[in-house]
RONUMAR-426825 format. One record per atom (N, C-alpha, C): residue number from 1; chain; x, y, z. Coordinates in steps of 0.001 Angstrom, whole numbers, plus 500000, padded with zeros to 6 digits. Each point is the difference from the previous one (the first is absolute). Layout:
REC num chaine      X      Y      Z
REC NUM      A      X      Y      Z
...
! end
This chain:
REC num chaine      X      Y      Z
REC   1      A 898487 739889 357493
REC   1      A 499283 499755 498935
REC   1      A 499093 498956 500283
REC   2      A 498738 500343 499513
REC   2      A 498960 499087 500158
REC   2      A 499947 498902 498988
REC   3      A 499911 498734 500363
REC   3      A 499921 498936 498929
REC   3      A 498554 499612 499635
REC   4      A 499778 499773 498843
REC   4      A 498691 499554 499436
REC   4      A 499874 498694 500473
REC   5      A 498608 499862 500453
REC   5      A 499517 498594 500326
REC   5      A 499721 499143 499012
REC   6      A 500126 498698 500188
REC   6      A 499843 498846 498900
REC   6      A 501122 499282 499855
REC   7      A 499665 498779 499250
REC   7      A 501271 499057 499773
REC   7      A 501189 500720 499265
REC   8      A 499534 500703 498876
REC   8      A 500951 500412 499054
REC   8      A 500807 501295 500713
REC   9      A 499203 500673 500702
REC   9      A 500665 501341 500471
REC   9      A 500916 499690 501415
REC  10      A 499729 498782 500601
REC  10      A 500776 499641 500940
REC  10      A 501326 499748 499965
REC  11      A 500330 499633 498700
REC  11      A 501419 499665 499679
REC  11      A 500911 501228 500268
REC  12      A 501242 499751 500450
REC  12      A 500911 500948 500145
REC  12      A 500514 500680 498713
REC  13      A 500005 501123 499720
REC  13      A 500537 500704 498905
REC  13      A 499010 500190 498948
REC  14      A 498772 499781 500260
REC  14      A 499122 500251 499094
REC  14      A 500052 501296 499501
REC  15      A 499949 500490 498819
REC  15      A 500150 501482 499537
REC  15      A 499101 500344 498738
REC  16      A 499018 500973 500207
REC  16      A 499357 500166 498950
REC  16      A 500578 500355 498665
REC  17      A 501095 500827 500063
REC  17      A 500681 500338 498786
REC  17      A 500281 498838 499360
REC  18      A 500864 499280 500882
REC  18      A 500585 498699 499438
REC  18      A 499091 499069 499302
REC  19      A 498775 500017 500434
REC  19      A 499106 498938 499481
REC  19      A 499453 500723 498738
REC  20      A 499993 501199 499928
REC  20      A 499549 500863 498615
REC  20      A 501180 499846 498956
REC  21      A 501215 499823 500508
REC  21      A 501155 499882 499044
REC  21      A 500024 498581 499500
REC  22      A 499644 498999 500886
REC  22      A 499841 498686 499541
REC  22      A 498955 499776 498975
REC  23      A 498640 500467 500233
REC  23      A 499219 499988 499142
REC  23      A 500233 500586 498581
REC  24      A 500463 501245 500043
REC  24      A 500684 500447 498822
REC  24      A 500935 499231 499149
REC  25      A 500830 499239 500750
REC  25      A 501017 499058 499502
REC  25      A 499238 498857 499179
REC  26      A 498974 499649 500790
REC  26      A 499128 498771 499579
REC  26      A 499318 500333 498676
REC  27      A 499347 501369 500024
REC  27      A 499480 500437 498675
REC  27      A 500919 500192 498907
REC  28      A 501064 500420 500242
REC  28      A 501172 500319 498898
REC  28      A 500434 498568 499508
REC  29      A 500080 499008 500797
REC  29      A 500421 498740 499380
REC  29      A 499001 499225 499185
REC  30      A 498677 500278 500520
REC  30      A 498906 499346 499270
REC  30      A 499916 500938 498684
REC  31      A 500179 501190 499946
REC  31      A 499679 500775 498699
REC  31      A 501266 499713 498954
REC  32      A 501293 499589 500938
REC  32      A 501024 499995 498872
REC  32      A 499837 498550 499479
REC  33      A 499352 499022 500358
REC  33      A 499815 498739 499577
REC  33      A 501279 499174 500382
REC  34      A 500449 500258 501160
REC  34      A 501064 499146 500475
REC  34      A 499630 498793 500808
REC  35      A 498764 499840 500019
REC  35      A 499467 498903 500770
REC  35      A 499287 498857 499226
REC  36      A 500285 498841 500502
REC  36      A 498913 498712 499409
REC  36      A 498639 500565 500467
REC  37      A 499121 499169 499364
REC  37      A 498614 500398 500205
REC  37      A 499585 499576 501593
REC  38      A 500435 498757 500302
REC  38      A 499688 499533 501486
REC  38      A 500745 501106 500911
REC  39      A 501134 500591 499744
REC  39      A 500647 500846 500756
REC  39      A 499237 501513 500197
REC  40      A 499331 500292 498779
REC  40      A 499136 501167 499949
REC  40      A 498910 499900 500830
REC  41      A 499281 498775 500080
REC  41      A 499064 500073 500929
REC  41      A 500206 499943 501456
REC  42      A 501368 499411 500382
REC  42      A 500455 499972 501283
REC  42      A 500221 501605 500605
REC  43      A 500750 500535 498841
REC  43      A 500263 501304 500417
REC  43      A 498823 500962 500212
REC  44      A 499137 499667 499040
REC  44      A 498746 501032 500146
REC  44      A 499402 499661 501237
REC  45      A 499993 498765 500422
REC  45      A 499109 499736 501452
REC  45      A 500949 500692 500912
REC  46      A 501463 499966 500074
REC  46      A 500645 500733 500840
REC  46      A 499691 501450 500141
REC  47      A 499996 500605 498838
REC  47      A 499814 501403 499843
REC  47      A 498709 500295 500741
REC  48      A 498807 499246 499639
REC  48      A 498875 500333 500518
REC  48      A 499925 499816 501603
REC  49      A 500647 499125 500617
REC  49      A 500229 499765 501436
REC  49      A 500640 501226 500504
REC  50      A 501019 500559 499319
REC  50      A 500843 501247 500331
REC  50      A 499023 501172 500062
REC  51      A 499080 500075 498949
REC  51      A 499065 501063 499902
REC  51      A 499041 499837 501156
REC  52      A 499608 499112 500368
REC  52      A 499078 499709 501046
REC  52      A 500493 500454 501471
REC  53      A 501290 499604 500167
REC  53      A 500859 500585 501111
REC  53      A 500112 501617 500032
REC  54      A 500202 500425 498898
REC  54      A 500249 501474 499816
REC  54      A 498611 500788 500293
REC  55      A 498931 499315 499416
REC  55      A 498600 500658 500365
REC  55      A 499857 499946 501449
REC  56      A 500162 498887 500635
REC  56      A 499661 499802 501378
REC  56      A 500951 501129 500910
REC  57      A 501219 500059 499690
REC  57      A 500831 500936 500582
REC  57      A 499503 501534 499887
REC  58      A 499562 500179 498426
REC  58      A 499493 501446 500191
REC  58      A 498591 500127 500512
REC  59      A 499037 499074 500135
REC  59      A 498979 500024 500555
REC  59      A 500129 500241 501563
REC  60      A 500774 499263 500399
REC  60      A 500471 500396 501579
REC  60      A 500459 501175 500339
REC  61      A 500930 500479 499064
REC  61      A 500478 501469 500311
REC  61      A 498973 501025 499967
REC  62      A 499044 499834 499051
REC  62      A 499009 500909 499583
REC  62      A 499086 499928 501345
REC  63      A 499812 498935 500682
REC  63      A 499055 499821 501117
REC  63      A 500711 500866 501246
REC  64      A 501418 499912 499985
REC  64      A 500792 500551 500991
REC  64      A 499764 501525 499857
REC  65      A 500079 500600 498696
REC  65      A 500006 501373 499707
REC  65      A 498462 500530 500459
REC  66      A 499023 499283 499432
REC  66      A 498776 500392 500231
REC  66      A 499531 500069 501701
REC  67      A 500810 498994 500736
REC  67      A 499781 500247 501343
REC  67      A 501022 501038 500667
REC  68      A 500958 500211 499275
REC  68      A 500767 501256 500410
REC  68      A 499286 501333 499717
REC  69      A 499361 500173 498833
REC  69      A 499195 500987 499747
REC  69      A 498631 500214 500962
REC  70      A 499406 498902 500366
REC  70      A 498810 500047 500794
REC  70      A 500442 500308 501396
REC  71      A 501122 499610 500462
REC  71      A 500722 500450 501285
REC  71      A 500297 501456 499924
REC  72      A 500356 500467 498886
REC  72      A 500335 501547 500205
REC  72      A 498853 500823 499855
REC  73      A 498879 499518 499332
REC  73      A 498670 500541 499810
REC  73      A 499161 500176 501328
REC  74      A 500226 498839 500875
REC  74      A 499280 500046 501324
REC  74      A 500561 500972 500975
REC  75      A 501359 500506 499720
REC  75      A 500559 500841 501072
REC  75      A 499534 501352 499756
! end
């Protein structure tokens, strides 16, 4: 399996689906009003960072797919 480059992706066990689940959990806790205001901001910042990691992961995978398609087109 190819690992994503970058600080956040070089961590062992990084998983796209797990990050999405964590983001969904954060959103659910915020919407449920379970957190103090300061915790809401902290959790929101965490969710934004996870979203950035996921976006980077998807962008890299899209580049890989584009390269594979280009390689197939060249043959």
